[in-house]
MARVO-67800 format. One record per residue: residue number from 0; residue in one letter; x, y, z of N, C-alpha, C, O, CB in turn; chain. Coordinates in nm, 4 decimals. Atoms other than C-alpha are relative to their C-alpha. Glycine has a CB too. Example, Ala and Ser with C-alpha at 12.3 -4.5 7.8 and 13.67 -1.06 7.14 Angstrom:
2
  num  residuo        nu        nv        nw       cau       cav       caw        cu        cv        cw        ou        ov        ow       cbu       cbv       cbw  cadena
    0        a    0.0890   -0.1190    0.0000    1.2300   -0.4500    0.7800    0.0900    0.1200    0.0000    0.1936    0.1181    0.0665   -0.0992    0.0027    0.1246       A
    1        s   -0.0820   -0.1190   -0.0060    1.3670   -0.1060    0.7140   -0.0770    0.1090    0.0730   -0.0261    0.2198    0.0899    0.0414    0.0462   -0.1415       A
This chain:
136
  num  residuo        nu        nv        nw       cau       cav       caw        cu        cv        cw        ou        ov        ow       cbu       cbv       cbw  cadena
    0        x    0.0987   -0.1712   -0.0208   -0.0027    0.0247    0.0326    0.0621    0.1112   -0.0293    0.1265    0.1628    0.0621   -0.0469    0.0464    0.1535       A
    1        x   -0.0864   -0.1338    0.0310    0.1443    0.3193   -0.1265   -0.0771    0.1323    0.1191   -0.1899    0.1467    0.1661   -0.0259    0.0506   -0.2088       A
    2        x    0.0746   -0.0916   -0.1300    0.1259    0.6216    0.1350   -0.0700    0.0973   -0.0856   -0.0705    0.1012   -0.2086    0.1149    0.0896    0.1250       A
    3        x    0.1364   -0.0643    0.0699   -0.1618    0.8906    0.0946    0.0956    0.1288   -0.0873    0.2079    0.1587   -0.0469   -0.1488    0.0753    0.1458       A
    4        x   -0.0342   -0.0583    0.0402   -0.1032    1.1549   -0.1715   -0.0402    0.1118    0.0744   -0.1582    0.1449    0.0860   -0.0104   -0.0219   -0.0991       A
    5        x    0.0669   -0.1447   -0.0298   -0.0590    1.5061    0.0139    0.0692    0.1293   -0.1218    0.1753    0.1312   -0.1841    0.0498    0.0477    0.1914       A
    6        x   -0.0478   -0.1265    0.0810   -0.0263    1.8325   -0.1851    0.0150    0.1102    0.0847   -0.0618    0.1209    0.1803   -0.0953    0.0430   -0.1116       A
    7        x   -0.0275   -0.1433   -0.0991    0.1059    2.1722   -0.0222   -0.1065    0.0878   -0.1021   -0.1190    0.0914   -0.2245    0.2092    0.0791    0.0085       A
    8        x    0.1083   -0.0503    0.0213   -0.1846    2.3847   -0.0233    0.0310    0.1202   -0.1118    0.1472    0.1605   -0.1075   -0.0603    0.0381    0.1334       A
    9        x   -0.0047   -0.0694    0.0657   -0.2311    2.6349   -0.2960    0.0521    0.1430    0.0315    0.0434    0.1659    0.1521   -0.0930   -0.0170   -0.0373       A
   10        x    0.0304   -0.1352   -0.1197   -0.1410    3.0497   -0.2401   -0.0957    0.0015   -0.0081   -0.1742   -0.0433   -0.0917    0.0417    0.1442   -0.0028       A
   11        x    0.1380   -0.0718   -0.0320   -0.3930    3.2226   -0.0511   -0.0467    0.0419   -0.0726    0.0346    0.0725   -0.1598   -0.0150    0.0852    0.0716       A
   12        x    0.0312   -0.0573    0.0405   -0.6441    3.3685   -0.2089   -0.0250    0.1354    0.0801   -0.0600    0.2324    0.0129   -0.0631   -0.0612   -0.0501       A
   13        x    0.0001   -0.1357    0.0096   -0.6510    3.6584    0.0297    0.1081    0.0492   -0.0001    0.2141   -0.0134    0.0028   -0.0611    0.0565    0.0801       A
   14        x   -0.1252   -0.0795    0.0186   -0.4353    3.9433    0.0066    0.0652    0.0155    0.1550   -0.0117    0.0085    0.2509   -0.0376    0.1568   -0.0755       A
   15        x   -0.0648   -0.0156   -0.0712   -0.1609    3.9959    0.2538   -0.0139   -0.1217    0.0985   -0.0393   -0.0993    0.2168   -0.0151    0.1176    0.0319       A
   16        x    0.0000    0.1269   -0.0585   -0.1528    3.5727    0.3477    0.0993   -0.0347   -0.0363    0.1245    0.0201   -0.1436   -0.0924   -0.0871   -0.0206       A
   17        x   -0.1273    0.0753    0.0554    0.1696    3.3808    0.2955   -0.0613   -0.1300   -0.0029   -0.1483   -0.1590    0.0791    0.1461    0.0054    0.0934       A
   18        x    0.0390    0.1345   -0.0041    0.1207    3.0102    0.1799    0.0272   -0.0902    0.1503    0.1404   -0.0952    0.1983    0.0788   -0.0623   -0.1208       A
   19        x   -0.0441    0.0562   -0.1567    0.1185    2.8207    0.5277   -0.0331    0.0849    0.0921   -0.0141    0.0392    0.2048    0.1507   -0.0239    0.0283       A
   20        x    0.0130   -0.0745   -0.0757    0.0197    3.1123    0.6924   -0.1640    0.0304    0.0603   -0.2475    0.0414   -0.0295    0.0686    0.0938   -0.0586       A
   21        x    0.1191   -0.0386   -0.0009   -0.3003    3.1914    0.8555   -0.0959    0.0800   -0.0801   -0.0348    0.1745   -0.1300    0.0027    0.0348    0.0777       A
   22        x    0.0520   -0.1047    0.1146   -0.5636    3.3766    0.6310   -0.0360    0.1074    0.0860   -0.0560    0.0762    0.2034   -0.1343   -0.0487   -0.1010       A
   23        x    0.0473   -0.1551   -0.0684   -0.6596    3.7572    0.7538   -0.1353   -0.0081   -0.0520   -0.2191    0.0439    0.0217    0.0900    0.1607   -0.0576       A
   24        x    0.1202   -0.0108   -0.0067   -0.9606    3.7060    0.5957   -0.1261   -0.0502   -0.0126   -0.1195   -0.0504   -0.1355   -0.0012    0.0470   -0.0325       A
   25        x    0.1141    0.1034    0.0790   -1.3078    3.5106    0.5249   -0.1426    0.0307   -0.0653   -0.2495    0.0691   -0.0176   -0.0412   -0.0976    0.0968       A
   26        x    0.0863   -0.0438    0.0707   -1.4921    3.5509    0.2544   -0.1857   -0.0808   -0.0189   -0.1565   -0.2001   -0.0282    0.0896    0.0016   -0.1181       A
   27        x    0.1631    0.0356   -0.0466   -1.9069    3.4377    0.2784    0.0217   -0.1366   -0.0978    0.0287   -0.1219   -0.2198   -0.1618    0.1407   -0.0550       A
   28        x    0.0598    0.1304    0.1558   -1.9370    3.0666    0.0733   -0.1282   -0.0149   -0.0220   -0.2173    0.0113    0.0589    0.0322   -0.1746    0.0157       A
   29        x    0.0875    0.0724    0.0447   -2.1690    2.9289   -0.1242   -0.0720   -0.0730    0.0443   -0.1006   -0.0423    0.1600    0.0269   -0.0430   -0.0561       A
   30        x    0.0805    0.1077   -0.0527   -2.3828    2.6357   -0.0725    0.1348   -0.0491    0.0042    0.2372   -0.0310   -0.0615   -0.1310   -0.0781   -0.0800       A
   31        x   -0.1337    0.0934   -0.0100   -2.1664    2.3899    0.0923   -0.0059   -0.1142   -0.0619   -0.1105   -0.1782   -0.0726    0.0388   -0.0391    0.1313       A
   32        x   -0.0127    0.1371    0.1022   -2.0207    2.0932   -0.1297    0.0201   -0.0832    0.1034    0.0040   -0.0300    0.2133    0.1286   -0.0132   -0.1240       A
   33        x   -0.0378    0.0715   -0.0693   -1.9213    1.7815    0.0435    0.1714   -0.0213    0.0043    0.2334   -0.0229   -0.1020   -0.0779   -0.0972   -0.0296       A
   34        x   -0.1530    0.0301    0.0270   -1.5603    1.7216    0.0892    0.0151   -0.0711   -0.1025   -0.0726   -0.1533   -0.1286    0.0718   -0.0677    0.1007       A
   35        x   -0.0285    0.0697    0.0926   -1.3724    1.5968   -0.2125    0.1002   -0.1121    0.0052    0.1237   -0.1925   -0.0850    0.0246    0.0760   -0.0776       A
   36        x   -0.1495    0.1048   -0.0424   -1.0545    1.3879   -0.0190    0.1200    0.0531   -0.0400    0.2194   -0.0138   -0.0117    0.0086   -0.1527   -0.0740       A
   37        x   -0.1481   -0.0304    0.0312   -0.7720    1.5657   -0.1436    0.0967    0.0668    0.0915    0.0601    0.1777    0.1305    0.0035    0.0776   -0.1077       A
   38        x   -0.0221   -0.0154   -0.1241   -0.5531    1.6109    0.1093    0.1194    0.1179   -0.0356    0.2121    0.0966   -0.1137    0.0364   -0.1458    0.0852       A
   39        x   -0.1046   -0.0773   -0.0413   -0.3522    1.9439    0.1939    0.0324    0.0167    0.0841   -0.0344    0.0107    0.1873    0.0080    0.0784   -0.0176       A
   40        x   -0.0786   -0.0909   -0.1522   -0.0814    2.0899    0.4181   -0.0254    0.1097    0.0212    0.0264    0.1670   -0.0747    0.1444    0.0245    0.0114       A
   41        x    0.0796   -0.1421   -0.0487   -0.2405    2.4300    0.5604    0.1474    0.0452    0.0747    0.1917    0.1529    0.0348   -0.1739   -0.0202    0.1302       A
   42        x   -0.1294   -0.0620   -0.0993    0.0939    2.4862    0.8093   -0.0042   -0.1002    0.0743   -0.0838   -0.1942    0.0733   -0.0091    0.1480    0.0902       A
   43        x   -0.0185    0.0815   -0.0994    0.2442    2.3363    1.0853   -0.0602   -0.0022    0.1144   -0.1240    0.0926    0.1603    0.0960    0.0021    0.0235       A
   44        x    0.0966    0.0310   -0.0752    0.1082    2.1619    1.3451   -0.0560    0.1209    0.1474   -0.1605    0.1281    0.2120    0.0551   -0.1413    0.0413       A
   45        x    0.0023   -0.0801   -0.1313    0.1966    2.4509    1.6277   -0.0856    0.1789   -0.0336   -0.1084    0.2810    0.0314    0.1974    0.0146    0.0552       A
   46        x    0.0611   -0.1323    0.0225    0.0266    2.7076    1.4221   -0.1892    0.0459    0.0427   -0.2533    0.1408   -0.0025    0.0287    0.0103   -0.1653       A
   47        x    0.0929    0.0160   -0.0237   -0.3083    2.6151    1.6022    0.0261   -0.0710    0.1250    0.0546   -0.1903    0.1352   -0.0651   -0.0421   -0.0950       A
   48        x   -0.0799    0.0121   -0.0777   -0.2196    2.6509    1.9361   -0.1753   -0.0771    0.0816   -0.2879   -0.0590    0.0351    0.1110    0.1520    0.0482       A
   49        x    0.1827    0.0979   -0.0627   -0.5423    2.3943    2.2062   -0.0357    0.1292    0.0052    0.0287    0.2320   -0.0157   -0.0343   -0.1180    0.1907       A
   50        x    0.1219   -0.1051    0.0029   -0.8223    2.6075    2.2424   -0.0183    0.0855   -0.0715   -0.0809    0.1838   -0.0318   -0.0169    0.0640    0.0865       A
   51        x   -0.0189   -0.1047    0.0914   -0.7777    2.7911    1.9598   -0.0206   -0.0427   -0.1711    0.0151   -0.1522   -0.2145    0.1490    0.0528    0.0328       A
   52        x    0.0048   -0.0118    0.1597   -0.8414    2.8246    1.5776    0.0639    0.0663   -0.0732    0.1318    0.1623   -0.0368   -0.0938    0.0324   -0.0449       A
   53        x   -0.0781   -0.1058    0.0864   -0.7136    2.9459    1.2728   -0.0726   -0.0006   -0.1691   -0.1536   -0.0826   -0.2122    0.1881   -0.0531   -0.0021       A
   54        x    0.0378    0.0264    0.1476   -0.7864    2.9941    0.9097    0.0707   -0.0008   -0.0902    0.1641    0.0789   -0.0987   -0.0729    0.0661   -0.0463       A
   55        x   -0.1194    0.0570    0.0988   -0.6216    2.8492    0.6334   -0.0394   -0.0388   -0.1109   -0.1362   -0.1142   -0.1010    0.0745   -0.1112    0.0440       A
   56        x    0.0469    0.0660    0.1203   -0.6615    2.7708    0.2606    0.0313   -0.0741   -0.0371    0.1524   -0.0860   -0.0561   -0.0059    0.0347   -0.0805       A
   57        x   -0.0610    0.1603    0.0498   -0.6709    2.4239    0.1340   -0.0542    0.0163   -0.1439   -0.1610    0.0761   -0.1567   -0.0752   -0.1669    0.0944       A
   58        x    0.0527    0.0427    0.1273   -0.7219    2.3558   -0.2337   -0.0463    0.0993   -0.0349   -0.1543    0.0730   -0.0878   -0.0873   -0.1014   -0.0115       A
   59        x    0.1345   -0.1389    0.0205   -0.8790    2.7196   -0.2909   -0.0953   -0.0013    0.0643   -0.1793    0.0841    0.0360   -0.0768    0.0179   -0.1246       A
   60        x    0.1254   -0.0220   -0.0972   -1.1319    2.6390   -0.0086    0.0634    0.0234    0.1523    0.1450   -0.0383    0.2207   -0.1118   -0.1475   -0.0019       A
   61        x   -0.0692   -0.0378   -0.1372   -1.0948    2.8458    0.3025   -0.0878   -0.0774    0.1238   -0.2088   -0.0995    0.1295   -0.0023    0.1835    0.0228       A
   62        x    0.0088    0.1142   -0.0781   -1.0874    2.6229    0.5975    0.0406    0.0661    0.1492    0.1505    0.1202    0.1610    0.1024   -0.1269   -0.0599       A
   63        x   -0.0310   -0.0553   -0.1479   -1.1167    2.7370    1.0176    0.0946   -0.2032    0.0508    0.0326   -0.3091    0.0409   -0.2251    0.0689    0.1236       A
   64        x   -0.0174    0.0788   -0.0475   -0.8677    2.4659    1.1596    0.0030    0.0214    0.1620    0.0339    0.1304    0.2099    0.0886   -0.0406   -0.0642       A
   65        x    0.0277   -0.0367   -0.1165   -0.9333    2.3907    1.5333    0.1071   -0.1678    0.0771    0.1313   -0.2870    0.0581   -0.2038    0.0264    0.0202       A
   66        x   -0.0930    0.0973   -0.1174   -0.7020    2.2635    1.8338   -0.1064    0.0188    0.1097   -0.1551    0.1290    0.1351    0.1854    0.0669    0.0576       A
   67        x    0.1089    0.0008   -0.1078   -0.9530    2.1595    2.1195    0.0805    0.0004    0.1086    0.1865   -0.0535    0.0769   -0.1046   -0.1203    0.0024       A
   68        x   -0.0585    0.0465   -0.0857   -0.8130    2.1636    2.4762    0.0680   -0.1293    0.0207    0.1861   -0.1367    0.0545   -0.0627    0.0166    0.0632       A
   69        x   -0.0125    0.1525   -0.0152   -0.8170    1.7695    2.4889    0.1148   -0.0596   -0.1096    0.1798   -0.1594   -0.0782   -0.1576   -0.0726   -0.0298       A
   70        x   -0.1023   -0.0193    0.0626   -0.5745    1.8104    2.1589   -0.0776   -0.0694   -0.1278    0.0068   -0.0734   -0.2173    0.1398   -0.0559    0.0662       A
   71        x    0.0672    0.0254    0.0747   -0.8008    1.6784    1.9247   -0.0151    0.1047   -0.1063   -0.0326    0.2213   -0.0710   -0.0914   -0.0361    0.0582       A
   72        x    0.0424   -0.1350    0.1220   -0.8518    1.8802    1.5441   -0.1055   -0.0707   -0.0399   -0.1323   -0.1903   -0.0515    0.1147    0.0497   -0.1482       A
   73        x    0.1067   -0.0028    0.0810   -1.1450    1.9654    1.3956    0.0182    0.0663   -0.1538    0.1375    0.0606   -0.1836   -0.0992    0.0699    0.0785       A
   74        x   -0.0154   -0.0540    0.0739   -1.1773    2.1356    1.0804   -0.1256    0.0523   -0.0653   -0.2067   -0.0399   -0.0737    0.0748   -0.0575   -0.0509       A
   75        x    0.1639   -0.0437    0.0652   -1.5100    2.3356    0.9043    0.0465    0.1065   -0.1177    0.1633    0.1302   -0.1482   -0.1288    0.0972    0.1401       A
   76        x    0.0354   -0.1107    0.1279   -1.5898    2.5982    0.6132    0.0635    0.0991    0.0880    0.0548    0.0762    0.2086   -0.1852    0.0384   -0.0589       A
   77        x   -0.0502   -0.1052   -0.0936   -1.4088    2.9171    0.7538   -0.1301    0.1146    0.0150   -0.1230    0.2088    0.0939    0.1522    0.0732   -0.0683       A
   78        x    0.1189   -0.1431   -0.0368   -1.7594    3.1536    0.7296   -0.1083   -0.0690    0.0694   -0.1162   -0.1910    0.0556   -0.0815    0.0937   -0.1546       A
   79        x    0.0901    0.0407   -0.0578   -2.0557    3.1156    0.9410   -0.1448    0.0148   -0.1134   -0.2038    0.1109   -0.1626    0.0052    0.0771    0.1362       A
   80        x    0.1208   -0.0118    0.0779   -2.3347    3.0188    0.7435   -0.1539    0.1189   -0.0044   -0.2249    0.1807   -0.0838   -0.0391   -0.1243    0.0314       A
   81        x    0.1077   -0.1568   -0.0762   -2.5859    3.2790    0.8984    0.0246    0.1146   -0.0786   -0.0611    0.1752   -0.1430    0.0483    0.0655    0.1804       A
   82        x    0.0018   -0.1718   -0.0187   -2.3899    3.6053    0.8490    0.1167    0.0599   -0.1022    0.1297    0.1549   -0.1794    0.0446    0.0535    0.1833       A
   83        x   -0.1464   -0.0148    0.0756   -2.0192    3.5202    0.7370    0.1123    0.0003    0.0902    0.2316   -0.0104    0.0618    0.0145    0.1346   -0.0823       A
   84        x   -0.1391   -0.0084   -0.0606   -1.8414    3.5474    1.0399    0.0761   -0.0856    0.0250    0.0194   -0.1905    0.0552    0.0066    0.0443    0.0941       A
   85        x   -0.1117    0.0567   -0.0450   -1.5045    3.4002    1.1116    0.0309   -0.0991    0.1036    0.1108   -0.1021    0.1973    0.0549    0.0805    0.0238       A
   86        x    0.0018    0.1707   -0.0717   -1.5528    3.0604    1.2462    0.1478   -0.0325    0.1042    0.1450   -0.0768    0.2190    0.0093   -0.1422   -0.1629       A
   87        x   -0.1437    0.0378   -0.0656   -1.1592    3.0212    1.3490    0.0092    0.0847    0.1168    0.0820    0.0586    0.2126    0.1348    0.0272   -0.0989       A
   88        x    0.0228   -0.0647   -0.1300   -1.2855    3.3244    1.5827   -0.0621   -0.0656    0.0911   -0.0269   -0.0290    0.2033   -0.0634    0.1073   -0.0076       A
   89        x    0.0881    0.0268   -0.1151   -1.5367    3.1258    1.7891    0.0586   -0.0867    0.1168    0.1752   -0.1231    0.1323   -0.1218   -0.0676   -0.0514       A
   90        x   -0.0512    0.0540   -0.1219   -1.5330    2.9620    2.1033   -0.0675   -0.1307   -0.0456   -0.1653   -0.1536   -0.1167   -0.0416    0.0742    0.1541       A
   91        x   -0.0152    0.1630   -0.0234   -1.5037    2.5964    2.1433    0.0021   -0.1033    0.1055    0.0834   -0.0986    0.1978    0.0935   -0.0278   -0.0366       A
   92        x   -0.0359    0.0406   -0.1244   -1.5931    2.3177    2.3553    0.0084   -0.1605   -0.0672    0.0354   -0.1655   -0.1872   -0.1164    0.0436    0.1387       A
   93        x   -0.0367    0.1414    0.0515   -1.5671    1.9037    2.2996   -0.1445   -0.0161   -0.1097   -0.1377   -0.0715   -0.2195    0.0134   -0.1386    0.1526       A
   94        x    0.1384    0.0113    0.0862   -1.9292    1.9144    2.1398   -0.0473    0.0939   -0.1038   -0.0945    0.0583   -0.2118   -0.1070    0.0026    0.0859       A
   95        x    0.0052   -0.1176    0.1190   -1.9643    2.2650    1.9617    0.1048    0.1199   -0.0250    0.1986    0.1484    0.0496   -0.1257    0.0754    0.0212       A
   96        x   -0.0756   -0.1275    0.0793   -1.8110    2.5621    1.7648   -0.0646    0.1191    0.0348   -0.1546    0.1194   -0.0492   -0.0030   -0.0065   -0.1645       A
   97        x    0.0794   -0.1012    0.0383   -1.9704    2.8827    1.8272    0.0671    0.0929   -0.0542    0.1851    0.1213   -0.0338   -0.0701    0.0474    0.0902       A
   98        x   -0.0786   -0.0992    0.0559   -1.9553    3.1609    1.5937    0.0051    0.0914    0.0714   -0.0560    0.0922    0.1782   -0.0292    0.0412   -0.1092       A
   99        x   -0.0348   -0.0935   -0.1160   -1.8143    3.4818    1.7245   -0.1019    0.0652   -0.0052   -0.1262    0.1123    0.1059    0.1218    0.0858    0.0000       A
  100        x    0.0466   -0.1276    0.0354   -2.0595    3.7101    1.5853   -0.1800    0.0362    0.0049   -0.2405    0.1425   -0.0092    0.0596    0.0144   -0.1466       A
  101        x    0.1620    0.0343   -0.0519   -2.4484    3.5722    1.6685   -0.0111   -0.1159    0.0942   -0.1167   -0.1691    0.1287   -0.1021   -0.0424   -0.1285       A
  102        x   -0.0017    0.1412   -0.1008   -2.3179    3.2771    1.9071   -0.0984   -0.1178   -0.0684   -0.1603   -0.2076   -0.0113   -0.0713    0.0406    0.1763       A
  103        x    0.1107    0.1142    0.0522   -2.5209    3.0701    1.6773    0.1407   -0.1594   -0.0006    0.2557   -0.1267   -0.0300   -0.0909    0.0645   -0.2258       A
  104        x   -0.0717    0.0615   -0.0413   -2.3366    2.6914    1.7519   -0.0620   -0.0656   -0.1098   -0.1683   -0.0441   -0.1679    0.0190   -0.0305    0.1324       A
  105        x   -0.0376    0.1270    0.0978   -2.2251    2.3705    1.5204    0.0367   -0.0749    0.0637    0.1386   -0.0734    0.1327    0.0913    0.0033   -0.1008       A
  106        x   -0.0864    0.1033   -0.1130   -2.2082    2.0833    1.6805    0.1282   -0.1032   -0.1218    0.1254   -0.1022   -0.2448   -0.1615   -0.1486    0.1047       A
  107        x   -0.1404    0.0409    0.0587   -1.8493    1.8682    1.5827   -0.0239   -0.1415   -0.1077    0.0222   -0.1763   -0.2165    0.1155   -0.0430    0.1464       A
  108        x    0.0778    0.1561    0.0377   -2.0483    1.5153    1.5349   -0.0194    0.0157   -0.1507    0.0448   -0.0616   -0.2217   -0.1743   -0.0332    0.0849       A
  109        x    0.0639    0.0249    0.1011   -2.2356    1.6231    1.2071    0.0173    0.1105   -0.0907    0.0254    0.1033   -0.2133   -0.1240   -0.0299    0.0302       A
  110        x   -0.0223   -0.1444    0.0812   -2.1890    2.0261    1.1390   -0.1746    0.0613    0.0209   -0.2285    0.1644   -0.0194    0.0605   -0.0310   -0.2124       A
  111        x    0.1147   -0.0270    0.0189   -2.5047    2.0552    1.1822   -0.0415    0.1458    0.1196    0.0453    0.1603    0.2057   -0.0775   -0.1480    0.0154       A
  112        x    0.0043   -0.1108   -0.0839   -2.6487    2.3947    1.3928   -0.1121   -0.0639    0.0962   -0.1999   -0.1466    0.0719   -0.0352    0.1499   -0.0783       A
  113        x    0.0800   -0.0193   -0.0857   -2.7900    2.4499    1.7469   -0.1198    0.0842    0.0450   -0.2011    0.0788    0.1373    0.0563    0.0043    0.0502       A
  114        x    0.1216   -0.1211   -0.0050   -3.0038    2.7486    1.6752   -0.0665    0.0404   -0.1342   -0.0976    0.1560   -0.1629    0.0628    0.1441    0.0571       A
  115        x    0.0677   -0.0315    0.1042   -3.1598    2.6889    1.3413    0.0642    0.0602   -0.1251    0.0038    0.1195   -0.2146   -0.0868    0.0736    0.0440       A
  116        x   -0.0611   -0.0470    0.1303   -2.9429    2.7794    1.0907    0.0563   -0.1045   -0.0822    0.0867   -0.2084   -0.0236    0.1060    0.0968    0.0232       A
  117        x   -0.1172    0.1290    0.0647   -2.7498    2.5533    0.8210    0.1064   -0.0378    0.0901    0.1644    0.0271    0.1772    0.0912    0.0489   -0.1398       A
  118        x   -0.1301    0.0601   -0.0647   -2.4992    2.3257    0.9324    0.1286    0.0998   -0.1472    0.1107    0.1710   -0.2461   -0.0096   -0.2482   -0.0045       A
  119        x   -0.0930   -0.0710    0.0479   -2.1471    2.4322    0.8204    0.0923   -0.1815   -0.0382    0.0652   -0.2837    0.0249    0.0694    0.1435    0.1300       A
  120        x   -0.0629    0.0657    0.1220   -1.9131    2.1907    0.5739    0.0712   -0.0676    0.1396    0.0058   -0.0268    0.2356    0.0989    0.1010   -0.1472       A
  121        x   -0.0941    0.0816   -0.0544   -1.6578    1.9692    0.8045    0.0990   -0.0727   -0.0942    0.0795   -0.1553   -0.1833   -0.0679   -0.0902    0.0747       A
  122        x   -0.1441    0.0829    0.0455   -1.3274    1.8581    0.7022    0.0435   -0.0963    0.0349    0.0234   -0.0988    0.1564    0.1007    0.0458    0.0150       A
  123        x   -0.0987    0.0651   -0.1081   -1.1194    1.5824    0.8063    0.1447    0.0969   -0.0310    0.1957    0.1736   -0.1127    0.0270   -0.1983   -0.0324       A
  124        x   -0.1586   -0.0972    0.0154   -0.7927    1.7017    0.9050    0.0685   -0.0899    0.1315    0.0104   -0.1474    0.2236   -0.0134    0.2314    0.0422       A
  125        x   -0.0838    0.0635   -0.0547   -0.5415    1.5563    1.0710    0.1740    0.0443    0.0142    0.2274    0.1052   -0.0785   -0.0270   -0.1086   -0.0626       A
  126        x   -0.1270   -0.0461    0.0398   -0.1692    1.6121    1.1596    0.1197   -0.1364   -0.0269    0.1364   -0.2464    0.0258    0.0462    0.1077    0.1252       A
  127        x   -0.0985    0.1046    0.0395    0.1122    1.4426    0.9898    0.1316    0.0253   -0.0231    0.1692    0.0958   -0.1168   -0.0352   -0.0560   -0.1046       A
  128        x   -0.1819   -0.0380   -0.0470    0.4666    1.4766    1.0577    0.0380    0.1231    0.0264    0.1346    0.1773   -0.0274    0.1106   -0.0275   -0.1097       A
  129        x   -0.0386   -0.1235   -0.0380    0.4367    1.7985    1.2446   -0.1026    0.0914   -0.1262   -0.0986    0.2144   -0.1257    0.1885    0.0150   -0.0046       A
  130        x    0.0887   -0.0946    0.1155    0.1960    1.9420    0.9451   -0.1573   -0.0236    0.0354   -0.2120   -0.1214    0.0865    0.0310   -0.0576   -0.1837       A
  131        x    0.1560    0.0606   -0.0422   -0.1671    1.9732    0.9806   -0.0393    0.0027   -0.1640   -0.0080    0.0887   -0.2463   -0.1246    0.1228    0.1289       A
  132        x    0.0214    0.0276    0.1290   -0.3170    1.8096    0.6651   -0.1765   -0.0034   -0.0388   -0.2279   -0.1143   -0.0239    0.0796   -0.1415   -0.0244       A
  133        x    0.1147   -0.0203   -0.0017   -0.6850    1.9202    0.5883   -0.0757   -0.0801   -0.1622   -0.0312   -0.0345   -0.2675   -0.0059    0.1640    0.0262       A
  134        x    0.1046    0.0701    0.1285   -0.9285    1.7041    0.2918   -0.0952    0.0591   -0.0024   -0.1856    0.0740    0.0799   -0.0531   -0.1418    0.0032       A
  135        x    0.1428   -0.0798    0.0411   -1.1336    1.9136    0.0620   -0.0013   -0.0437   -0.1141   -0.0922   -0.0126   -0.1911   -0.0170    0.1637    0.0015       A
């Protein structure tokens, strides 16, 4: 069995960012598409401290990557489906992500909303050899 194919993330589409650095702006996405499964290195494992989130670009898609306090990694679309809030700036707990703008919550298990707005797209994310890898 061969090793999985990893691609280095494309240059960010957000002005003022560099490859592998957190994106500084978050665009409002269109309808969420299911993950296609191509792996992209978006940064170093240390770029996302425990209890925080950061925005990255993976394969041309803006994503938010979170490391919960228990060390687990999660990735979602970068913008809240309600009003485009920057989800990477949201609060997290073991069960939900809360958008910082209007406090809508989204479940880590399936991306569904706890407050009646649309779901967020979840992406597989892992740490490989000290790098953050997101599948989009």
